[in-house]
C-alpha positions in Angstrom: 92.2 86.2 162.7 91.8 90.0 164.6 92.4 92.5 162.3 95.7 93.5 163.7 96.7 89.9 163.4 95.0 89.7 160.1 97.1 93.0 159.4 100.4 91.7 160.3 99.7 88.4 158.7 99.3 90.6 155.5 102.3 92.9 156.0 105.0 89.8 156.3 103.1 88.1 153.5 103.9 91.1 151.4 107.2 91.8 152.3 108.1 88.2 151.7 106.3 88.1 148.1 108.5 91.4 147.6 111.9 90.1 148.8 111.1 86.9 147.3 110.6 88.6 143.7 114.2 90.5 143.5 116.8 88.2 142.8 119.8 89.2 144.5 121.9 90.5 141.1 118.4 93.1 140.4 118.1 94.3 144.0 120.3 96.9 143.1 118.1 99.8 142.0 117.6 103.1 143.3 113.7 104.6 144.6 112.0 105.8 141.6 112.1 109.4 142.8 112.6 112.9 140.9 116.4 113.4 141.8 117.7 109.7 142.0 119.3 108.2 138.9 117.9 104.5 137.7 120.7 102.3 139.5 123.5 102.9 141.9 126.3 105.0 140.8 130.4 104.8 141.5 130.6 108.2 141.6 132.6 110.2 144.6 129.9 112.0 146.7 131.3 114.9 149.1 130.2 116.7 151.8 127.2 114.7 154.5 126.1 112.4 151.3 129.5 111.2 151.4 129.0 107.7 153.3 126.9 106.8 150.1 129.8 107.7 147.8 130.9 104.9 145.3 126.8 103.1 145.7 125.0 106.2 145.2 121.8 106.7 144.0 122.2 110.7 143.6 124.2 112.6 141.0 127.1 114.9 142.0 125.1 117.6 141.3 122.4 116.5 143.6 124.4 115.9 146.3 126.0 118.9 146.2 122.9 120.9 146.6 122.0 118.6 149.9 124.9 119.5 151.3 123.6 123.3 151.1 121.6 123.2 153.0 120.5 126.7 152.0 119.3 125.5 148.8 115.9 124.7 148.9 115.4 124.0 144.9 114.8 120.2 145.1 111.4 119.6 146.5 111.1 123.4 147.2 111.6 122.5 151.0 113.6 124.9 153.5 114.5 123.3 156.5 113.6 126.1 158.7 110.2 126.2 157.3 108.9 126.1 161.1 112.0 128.5 162.4 115.9 128.3 163.0 116.9 124.6 163.7 120.1 123.0 164.9 123.2 121.8 163.1 121.9 118.4 164.3 118.5 118.8 163.2 119.3 120.2 159.9 122.2 117.4 159.0 119.7 114.9 160.4 116.9 116.7 157.6 120.3 116.5 154.7 121.3 113.0 155.6 117.5 111.9 155.1 117.7 113.7 152.0 120.7 111.1 150.9 
């Protein structure tokens, strides 16, 4: 088996194993990150992250911080660290944080 096909097989096997080990009722978990909750919450989210309202891994406070693109509190990251960015790019980066 070539290196490329072996890697593909290994990745597929790992993905299958990971999927098989999580029962549907156990799938409601948030990524273990600094600003995430342990499990999705039905908290009302407004602004750019509103599509996650009612099933969010962020608190309303975290979502409000994400909604303010000038706030660099989360991860000490400034969206325009390389210079001014477009509104479209700003919203994209905010959605990535959601």
